[in-house]
Structure formats: structure tokens, C-alpha cells
N, C-alpha and C positions, 0 to 999 in steps of 0.2 A: 417665291422663286422668280416670278415675273419681275418684281422690283429689283432683285439681285441681277438678273440679266440686263435690265435697263441700265443699272449702275455700271456694269461691266462695259457696256458699249460707251457709256458716258466717259469713263476714265480712259478707255482705250483710244479715244479720238484725240487725245492730247499727246500722243507719242512725239518726241522731239519738240516738246512745247517751248523750250527756251529759244530754239532756233526759229520756230514758227512765230513766237511772239515778237521776235526781233523783225521778222519779215513783214509782220502786220503793223509795225510801228508801235508796238506795245510800250506803254509808258509807265508801267508799274515797276519803277526803279527805286522806290523809297526803301528805307531800311526795314527789315522784317519787324513785325510787332512783337513785343515781349509781353506775355500774359502771366502776371504774377499769381502764383498759387497761394491762396490764403488758407487759414485753418478755421474749421467750423464744426458743426454738429450735423450728423447725417440726415435726420428727419426733415429739418427745415430746408436744407439745400436741395432736396429732391423736388421741391415745389417750384415750377418756373416763375410763379408770381410771389414767391416767399420774400418777406421784408428783409430777411437776412442778407439777400443779395445787394441791398443798398449800401452795405458797408464793405463789399468786395471790390477791389480795384478792377477797373474796366479798361480794356484796350480796344482801340479802333483798328480794324483790319481791312485794308483795301482789297477789293476783289474786282475782277474784270472779265469781260467775255472771253471764254475759252476759244482758242483757235479752232476754226471749223474742221470737222472730221468727216462730214457727210454732205454732199452737195444739196441734198433735199431737206436738210435740217440745219438751217443757218439763221442768223439774226443777231440782234444786239441784246444781251442780257440786261435786265432792268436794275439789278442790284449792283451797287458800287461799293458798299461798305457793310461789314458786320461789326457788331460790338461783342467782344468775347470776354468772358470771365472764367476763372477757375478757382476751385476750393477743394480742400482735402480734409476729410475726417480721419479718424484713426484707421479705418479700414477701406475707405472708398475715395475715389477721385470724381469730381463733378465738373463738367464743362457746360457753361450757359452761353447760348448764342442768341443774339437779337438782330433783326433786320426789318427794314420797312418793306411792306408789301401791300399794295392798294386793296387787295381782296383776299378772302380766305378760300383757298381752292383745295378741296378735299376729295373731289370725285375724279375717278379715272374711267375712261371709256373712249369711244371713237371721237377723236378731236378734243378730248378733255384730259388734262394733265394736272396732277396734284403738286402742291408746293412740297419742297424737300430740302434737306440740308445734310451735309456729311462732314465728319472729322476723320482725318487720316494721320496715322502715326507710322514712323519707321519701326518695324517690329523689333529690331535690335537696338533701337534708340540712336542710331547713327545718322548724322546729317549727310553722309555719303550715299545713302539710299536715294534712288530717284524718287521724287515726290509724286510721280504718276505711275502707280502700279508696281513700282520696284523693278526687280529683275536681277539676273546673274547671281541668284542665291540670296539676294537681299529682299526680304518680304515687307509688305506694308499691311497694316491692320487698319481696317476701315469701319467706323461706326456710322451707320446710315439711318436717317429718320425720314419717314414719308407721312404727309398729313392725311393720307387716305386711311391709314390704320393707327396713326399716332403711337407708333412703337419703333423700336430699334432693331436693326439687323447687324450682326457681327460678322465681318467679312475679312478675308485674307487673299492676297495675291502675290505672285512672284513673277511679274511680267505680264504683258498684255495677253488677254485671252485666258488667264488662269484664275480669275476671280471666283471664289466659292465661299459658301458659308463655313464659318468656324464650327467644329463639332459642338463646342459648348457655347450656347447662346446666352451669355451672362451679362451682356450690355443692356441697360435699360434706358429709356428716353420717354419724355413726355413734352408735349407742346401746347401752348395756349396762344390764342390770337385775340388781340384787343387794340382798338384805336389805330388800326392800320399797321400793327407791328406783330411779327411772330416772335415768340420767346420759347426756346427749346432747351431743355436740360438733359444732357447725357450723363450717365454715371455707371461705374463699374468698380468692382473690388480692386484694390491696388495689387494684390497678389494674383498673378496670371494663372489661368487654368489651361495648361498645354503650351506648346511652343509657338503656336500661331498668334497668341495674344501678346501685345506689348506689355512689358513689365512696367508697373507704375511705382515699384518699390525702389526709389532713387534716393541718393544721398543729398543732403542740403548742399546747395551750390551747383546742382546739376540742372541743365536745360535739356528738355526733350523737344525734338523737332515735330511740328504739327502743321497740317495744311487743312484748308476748308474749301467746300463747294456748296453752292446754293442754286435752287431751281425755282422760278416763278411760273407756276402752272398756267396762270391766265395769259402769260406771254408765250404760251406753248413751248416753254423750255422743258426739254427732256433729253435723255441720252447725252450727247456731247454738247448740246446747246445749253449753256449754264454759265454762271459766274464763278470764278475760281481765284485762289491765290496761286501765283506762278512761282513761288519759292517757299521754302520752309519758314514758318513762323516759330516762335520759341515759347515753350511753357517753362517758366522760371521757378524752380523749387528752392531757390536760395533765400528768398525773402520769407520771414516768419510773421506774416501779417495775420494777426488774430482778429476774428470777427465774433460778434455776439450770437446768441442762440437764435434769435429771430423767430419767425413762424412761417 
């Protein structure tokens, strides 16, 4: 519950982010990344270090420091790029994220903050949904991973201050740290359970909007102090890239 509340604060601080980014001289004006969804087998894809991922297309996603939302929690986020991959088995979607991090931070306490990463979807699949907490009836579905428990939380929001757990916690995630790099794999069944979960049952040729956020605990990143994408990226289901079984 505490991590959910922290994430709520984190996302709420970027209200009006487009305008705030412009005011801060934000330069993340490149085209959104397109993350091609490959086809594979479930067992191998769930492993962050699985060799099967070597054959999955990889996209470089630029992230930047989120506009400050609290005067006592400010700074420059250290992460500037994520590497994103996606693959789909018959019944599940997998998203693999990698980013450089100088240290493995798993403890939380007074003055200590754990590394974390999140994936956000427009619950209805529409790019018209605001990428920061949604609103006006357009919900966002958030998959959140924290290194302190190496597990996922499935969250939903319909505007700032509304973030809550989805009744069905069916999102899974696992992370591994090696050689200064975090690798985290999220996965969930393509068929949603309840209206709060984004549907991943999409037709070929469909793109789903997706956004990312990452926290470096050693840099005391928490709440709204983090690196984010400032616009929707794209999960592309149009390409039928087949991958091997791997391990």
C-alpha cells in the first residue's frame, strides 16, 4: 500500500506536464519510440535474463527528469534512456525494460529509496487519454515494479488523486541486476479481467499507447522525482516477428 501511495504522488506531480516541460526548456521532442511486439513462448519470456530476448527487436526510449511537483523533492534524474522490448505468446504479453543504474538499491527506510520502474497504458487503448493519470473518464492502467519486493502492482487511475489497486492483481514482474544494468520483465494475460485492465487482445496493425517512468533510489529519486517519457510511445502489434524458444 505504501508503494502505491508513493506512486500516486509520483504521477500526480506531473499535472500539466506538457506545459511544464516547455517552461523548463524540455527537449524531448523526438518521435515516440515504436516497440515491435514479437511472437514467442511463455516460459522463456518470463525470465529477464532469458536468451530468447536476444532475438526480440529492441527500441531505445528517451526519458527525462519529470517537472518538479514538490519544492522539497527536486533534482536531476540520472536515467536518460530505457531499452524496451515486447513479445506475445498465445495468451500473454511480455514487456522487458533495461536501464543503466550504478548501484542495486533494494532497501527502503529513512533516507533510503529503492529502484523502481513503471509501465502505463491508456485503459481504453486511446492516445487521447492523458499519459499522466488520465482523467475525465479516461483511465490509465499502470504496472509498477519496485526493487524492494521484486514484484508488480497493478494500478488504475482516472485523474490525479484517484490511483488505487486493481481488484485483480494479475500482473507479474521480475527484475535482475547485473553489471550495472537493471532488467525487468512485466507480463499479463492478454485477456483482461475487469474493466480496469487494458485489453491486450488487439488486431494486427494496431498500436497501443504506452508510457514509462524509472526511479534511481541511490539518487534519492522517489515520488515525483524520477525520469519519465513525456508523451505516449507505441506498442506495435502489426509486425509478426517470430522468435525462437530460447531459455
